[in-house]
Every structure is written in C-alpha cells, then in structure tokens.
N, C-alpha and C positions, 0 to 999 in steps of 0.2 A: 471483565472477561474478554478473551479474544475468540474470534470465530474463523472457521475455514471459509465460509461463503455467506454472502448476503444475497437474498433473492429479491429482485425488483420485479414487480408484476402488477397487473391490473386485477382488481378484486373479482371481476367477472370471470377470470380464468382460474380462480382458486379451486373450485370444486372439481372441475374436469381434469386439471393438469397439475397445478402448482402444489396443492396439498399432498397428493400422492408422490410427487417428486421430492418434496421436503421430507416426507416420512421415509422414503427409500434411502435418501442420503444419510439420514440419521441412523438408519439401520446399518449403513456402511461405516459407522463411527466417524462421520463427517459432522463437525460442529456447524450448525446452520442458524443464521439470523433470519428468522421468518416471523412475521407479526404474531401468528397464533402461538408460537413457541416462546417468543422473547418479550412480548408486552404483557404487563400486569395492570390490574385495576389501579388507576391513579397515575400511571406513567404519562409523561409528556410524549405524545406521538412524535413530534418533530425531533426532540432531543434523543429519544430512543433510536430513531432512524439515523440521526446524525452519528450516534455512537456506533450503531451497527455498520454504517458505511466506513467509518474511520478505523474500526477494529476488525475488519474482515480481510482475509488474504485475497479473496476473489469476489467478484460481483457477478452473479448470474442474472442476465436480463432475459426475461421471457417476453420476447417481442411478438406482439399480436395486434390485430386491428383495435382491440380495446386499449392496449398499452399506448398506441400512437395517439389516442384521443385524450389521454390523461395528463393533466398538468403535474400531478404528484409524481407520477412515474418519470416524467421528463426531468423533474427536479432531482430525483435520485440518480438518473443517468448523468446529469451534470456533475453531481458529486463524485461519481465513479471516474468520469473522464478527467476531472481535475486531479484526482489521486494518481491516475495513470500517467498523466503528463508530468506531474511533480516527481514521480518515482522512476519514470522511464522504464516501466515494467508492464507486461501484458497481464492485466488482472481482470479484464472484462470477458466474460464467457457468454456469448449470445445463444439463445435457443429460439428458433423460428417456429411459432405456433400459428398455423393457419395463415402464414404469409410467405411470400417468395422474395427473391432478390430485388425484383422491381419495386415491391412494396417498401422494402427496407431502404432502398436507394432514394426513394422519394422522401422518406422520413429523415434519414441521416446517411449521406454518402460514405462517411468514414466507417460506419457500422456495416455497410454493405460489403466493404472490402475485407472484413474480418472473417476468419473461418468460423462457421456457426454449425450448430447441430440442429437438424430438422426434427421437430417433435414427431413427425410421421414415421420415424424409424422405430418407434415404440419406446416405452419407458425403460425397459431393460437396457437397450442400446444407448439411450441418452445417459443413464447413470453410469454405464461402463465407460463411455467417452469422457464424461466429467471426471471420473475416478482417475483416468490416465493423466489428467492435468493436475488435479487437486492432490492426489496421492501417487506421485510417480513411482513406478516399479523400482525396487531396489534401494529406495531412499532409507538410510539408516534411521533417521528420526521418525519416519512414518512407520517403519517396522517396529521400532520401540514403542511408539504410541499405540499401535494396534495390539502389541503384546500386553500392554498395561490395561487397555480397554477390555480385552478378553478375560482378564483376571479381576475385573470389577473396579479398577482404579481409573478415575477420569482425570487425566492430566490436562493442562492447558494446551492450546494449539502449539505447533512446533516453532512458531515465531516468538513465543514467550521466553523471557530470560530465565525462567525456571529450568529450562533445558540446559542452560549453561552450567548451572550448579550440578545437574545430574551428569553432564559430560565430564566435569571435573572429578566427580565421585567415582566415575568408571575408569579413570586413568590408572594405568598400572603403577605399582609401587615396588620398592626394593625387595619386598618379601615375596612378591608373586612368583609362582613357579618353584618355590623352595618348600621345605617341610614346615616352614613357619608362615605359610601363605596368609592365613587369616589375620595374623598380627598386624598387617598393614591396613586393615579395614576398621579396626576398633572393636570394642566389646559388643558381642552379639553379631560380629561380622562372619560371613561365610565366603568360601571361594566363589568368585564370579566365573562365568564361562570364559574360556581362553580368549585372550586378546588376538584379534585377527583383522585383516584388511577387508574381508568379505562384508558387504553392507548388511546382508541379512543377519549374519552372526553378530556383527557389531551392534545391530539394533537390539537383538536379544540380550546381549551383555548390558547395553544401556538400560534396557527395561529392568533387568535384575538389579542393577545399581540403583535405580529409582526406588524399587521396592525396598531394597536394603536400607536406603536412607530413611525411609519411613519407619522401619522397625528399630534402627539404631537410635533415632531420636526418641521414639516412644519408650525404649528400654531405659534410656537415661532419665527421661521425665518421670516415669513410673517407678524407677529404682527397682528394676527386675534383676535380682542378684541371687547369690547362693543361699541367702537367708530368707528369700521370699517363699511363703508356703507353696507347696507343689501345685495345689489347685489353682492358685493365682498365676503361677507360671504357665500352666497349661491354658488357662483362659487368655493370657496375654498372647501366647503363640497363635492360638486360633483366631485372635482378633486382628492379626497382622497378615495382610495378603502375601502369600508366597512363603511365609516363614515356616509353616508346618512342612511344606515340601522340602525345604532346605534341611530341616531337622531330621526328616526321614532319610534324606540322602547322605547327610554327614552327621551321624549320631555321636561321633567323637567330639565334634564341636558343641553339640547340644549338652553333653554331660560335662563339658568344661565350663560352660556358662551356668548350667543348672545341675550341679552334682547331686542335689536333693532328689532328682528324678531317678537316680541309681538305686535308691532304696526300693526293694522289691514291692511291687504293687502300686507304686506312686508314679510310674512313668506314663500312665494314661495310654493314648494311642501309640506312643513310642516304645511301649514295653517290649514288643517283639524285636524291634531293631536294637534296643539296648541289650536285651538278653542274648541276641545273636553275637553282638560285639563282645560281650562278657565271655561267652563260650569259646570264641576264637582266642581270646586272651588267656583263658584257662589252658587251652591246648598248647599255646605258645609256652606258658609256664611249665607245663609237663615236659615239653621237649628240652627246655633249658635245664631242668633237673636231671633228665635222662642223660644228657650230654655232659653233665658235670660242669656246666658253665658257672663262672664266678660273677656273672653280670647281676648287679642289684643286690648282692649278698651283704653289702655294707648297710643296706637299708632295712634288713629284716631282723627279727628278734632271735632267730636260730642260726643265722649265718648261711642259710640255704637260699637258692634263687627264689624270688617271690612267685606266688601262685598265679598272679595276673599283673597287669600294668597298674601303676599308682593311680592312674586316671579312673580306673574301675574298681578300686579296692573297697569302696563303700558298699558295693553290691555283694562282696564276698563275705561269708559267715565269719571268717577269721581275718578279715581285712587284708587278704592276700599275704599274710605273714609279716606285713610291714610294721616297723616301729611307729608308734602313734605320732611323733612329730613330723614324720615324712608325709603322712596323710593329712594332717592339719595344714601343712604347707601347701599341699596339692589342692585342698579344699578352698583355701583363700586365694592362692596365686595361680592355680591351674598348672598344667604341665609346663616344665621349664622351657620346652621347645614349642609350646603351643601359643594360642592367642591370649591376649590380656583379658583377665576375667574379674579382677577385684575392683570393686567400686568404693568401698569404705576403707578406712585405715585398719590395720591389723588389730589394733586395740578394740575397735568398735565390734569386730567379729567376736572377740573374746567376751566383751560385755554382753553381747547377744547370747552366746553359749551359756553364760552364767545366769541368764534371765530365764524365767518361765516361758518367754516367747519362743524358746527353742525346743520346748517339750515335744513338739510333733516329730522331732528326729527319732524319738524312741530312746529309752534309757541306755541301751548298749552303745548305739552310735554317738549319742550325746556325750556320754562319759568318755568314750575313746577320743573324740575330737577335743574335748575340754582338756583331757590329760595331754594330748598332743600339743595343744596350744601352749600349755604351761611349759612343757619341755622344750618346745621350739624356741621360746624366749624372745622372738622378734616383736612381741606385743609391748615390750618395755620401751617406752619412749624417752627421748633425750630432751634437750632444751628447746628444740623445735620439732613440731609434728606436722611436716609439710602436707601429707595427705589429708589430715584432719583440718588443717588451716584452709585448704582449698574448699572444704565443705562448710566453713564458717567458724571453726574453732578459734577462740581468742586466747592467745598466750598470756599468762600471768608471769611476767619475767622474774618476779620475786621468788616464785616457787617452781618455775618450769624446770623439769628434769630432776627434781629432788627425790622423787620416789624411785626413779630408775637408778640414781646414784646409790641410794640405800640398799636396794636389792642386789646390785652388782658388787657392791663393796663387801657385803657379808660373805664369808667363806662357806657358810652352811645355813640351813634354816634355823639352827639353834643360836647362831650369832646374829641373826637379822634383827635390827632395831629400826623401827619406823618412827622418826621424830615428827614434830608438829608440822613442819613445812612439807615433809614428805607426804604426810597424810592429807594435808590440804591440796597438794598437787594431785594425788590420787582422786580425791573427791571432786576436784575441779574438772578433771578429765572425764570421770564417770558421769558427771552431770551433763556434759555435752553429749556423750553417747546415749544417755537416757532420753534426752530431748530429740536427738537426731533420729533414733530408731523407734521412738515411742514405747520404750520399755516401761512396764508397770511398776517396777521396783524403784525405790529412791536411791540416791547415790550412796547413802550410808549402808543400806542393805547390800548393795552390789559391792561396796568396798569390803564388807565383812567376808564376802565370798572370794574376793581376790586374795585377802589376807588369811584365808582359811589354810591351816597347815597342810591339809589333805590336797589342796591345790598347789601351793608353793613348793611342796616337797618334790613334785615332778620336775620343777624347774632346776632345783639344785641337784637332784639325782641325775638328770640328763646332762647337766653341765659337767658333773664329775665323770660321767660315762664318756662324754666326748673327749675330755682331757686324757682319759686312760687310753682311748682308742688312738689318739694322736701319738702317744708315747710308743705304742706297739708297732707303729708304721716304720 
C-alpha cells in the first residue's frame, strides 16, 4: 500500500498533538502511516517503519523537545532526508511543537531553513496548511480521488500505477460525442462526463471512469446479461458504486443491457424512469401514426408505424406492433445504433429460451421471443462459431455446420431431413450451451425442442415472408 504521509514523532507527543493530527488528516481522506493505524500485532516495527518511509509521498516531522532526544525519531529523519536527496524533491513537512527556530537550528541547521508550521496556530490551521501541500487545489488526480472516497471507494494514493489504467480508461474514443457514445466503453458502459481541460471536471470524469471500470469488470465476471434473473440484475446494480446513479440518469442504456427490467413490475427502483421513457416513446409512436409516417413500417405486422421504439417493445402489451424477429434481434443485440449488449452467442440465447430457465419471462413474452428467434434465423451456426469458441466451445470439424446445412438446404419444413451428422452437430452444440448456462435439461431434450415443428415452422415461414417482401420492392 502507498501512503500520502508518514508521521515521525516522539511518543510523548502522541496524546496531546499527534493522534488528533492523524485523526484529522484521515478525516480529510489523506492516507496516513501512523503507528496506531498501521502496525498490527506481530509486525516487525523496524520493517513496518521502513515500509512507511519508503511508500509515503511526504514525511511530517513533529519537531519537539522530546523528538530531539529520541534516537528512533532521528533514524526516521535520516530515512526521509535520504529519500529527499535521492529524489531531489521536497517531501519533508516540519511542524514545530513547543520549539522555535533557535531550538531547531541547534538540532539540525538544514531543518531550520525549511518552511515549517507552528503547532501554536491551532490544529485546524495546521491541517489546512498541510492540505495545501498534500492535496494541491485543482489537481485532477486529487479531485478524482476525493470523488471516489466520497462514494465509498478507497483508491490507492495518486502515485500508484492504478491511476495510469484509470487515466487510459477515461480517454475519449471515436464514438464519444455521437449517438453511439457508449459503444466505445463496452458492455454496461455509460457516457462519461464531457472531456475538458478544466482540472476539477477532468477529475470528476476520471472518477467516473474508475467506477465504471469496476462495474464493467464485475459484469463480465458475474455474467450479468439479458438472461440474468431480474432480481440478480438489481442486486448487481446496487452492489456497484455509482451504477444505480447512471441507470437512473440513462434508462435507455439500462434497458439495453437488461431488457428483462422492461417487464412491468420487474424494474425495481428504476420502474418510474423506465415507465417515463416508455410513455415518451408511446407519444412518439402516436405522432408518427398521425403524421402518416412510413418509418418502421417494414418491421411491424400490420404495416403501420410501431407504437414505440424497438428498445422498449417488451414493455408494450402488443410488443409495439413489431414482428417477433425484430424484437428477438433487439433482445440479443440491442439497438443497432446503441451499445454492445450481447455476451453469449445467439444460439446460446436460443437454448436458454427453450429451457425452463427462462420461465420467469412469463408465457407471453417467452413465446414471442422464442418465435422471434426461430424466424430471425441467426441462431443457425456454420462451420465456425466464433462467439461460442471465445467462450470455450470446441469445434468438432467432422460434423461442424452439418445441422445448419440441413436446415438451410430444405425448401420447407416438410422437406427437412436431419441426418446422423447433422443431429450430432446439434447435440454437440447444445451440450456446450447446457454446460455454459447451467441449463437443467439434457442436450437430447433441448434438441427435441429445437426440432419441434412448432418451433422450426417459424423459421421457414419467416424465410418465405422475407423472400416475398424482397420481390415486392
């Protein structure tokens, strides 16, 4: 661990001055190496002090008559002086406690020439003056560190390399400032405050970047996705410092990453923000209809403008009037102009929909998304399944893609023939989905659901419908 300051003092000055000083500095979010804070039973005193001396940005010397008489405090002073000489930086901060310049001059002439703080000005003023040096006003890193401390995250001191990673995470990207802004930050990314040269604003941006890195990593490790039960999603959001605030501020990003929260009553504390967004979208749809707009009519079942945006269709009783494949695509991939949301391969989402693990969606939504996945057809894999391979899927080259070939080759459901290799290919792929997602069904049972005519019929019907619509253009 790194510290802001090391306090070198005589034990006789502890009760009257040093302990209150250390407590006040910690209250100011200054990381203090002080024996009562930093030593534990069994620690080597010398090694701990050596570590504190080496890993502190500044050394506070409480110079007093007692200090001058101590061999131990002299040894600590020697360590600080050696560091200062080696780094050519001013890191020694003297405080004169019951001594004057003449006393210090007799003890150490170089120390007498340094600017010092007299303890007689009062503890408040001592802390204020130390703050001016330790936490210079307007410092971007200090602003960022205070921002994080105020929210309950304790970052390392600003000299730690951790801050280099955070600075890199806060750098602007090609998407920033466009309608696809969060695409540059990754899954569960939200817009950062505007990039600016103002140190205070830069510090806040840096702070948000640090928080965002925390929840981006956690979302990946915990696999928080569209198929995570809503209660688990809400628990995850509440566990991440700052994430709930972003979700309230940007509900469109929230429902992109967690469309399951769109289902009425499952949005938890974000229900009002989601409902308000939905109502605005319904008003937009009504205007589109009144104006006779043709926007989105190719995506609906009746050729009329949709009632709301695709992003919010799962909240609508009639799914906004959209065709099922459009909403299945939105569920898996998010808005075409929005952030990246999918974690698994498309086929894994299908396996989940066919499993009882998806029952919490409710029968209406589950049936609609399953029908949409069938019609969308993107779940049919070829010889290589890149997204699945990234998650650990091992390709069997003898059978890879055979199931997809059989499905695509058939002109209709009636002419579909699944040979032995095609079936093995399907079972092999489903076995991976089962293990990846922890599905309770076996691969044979899931395969029966994929091959169920009531499922595959939607694929062939939609394929025929797409071909007919292309001819009419």
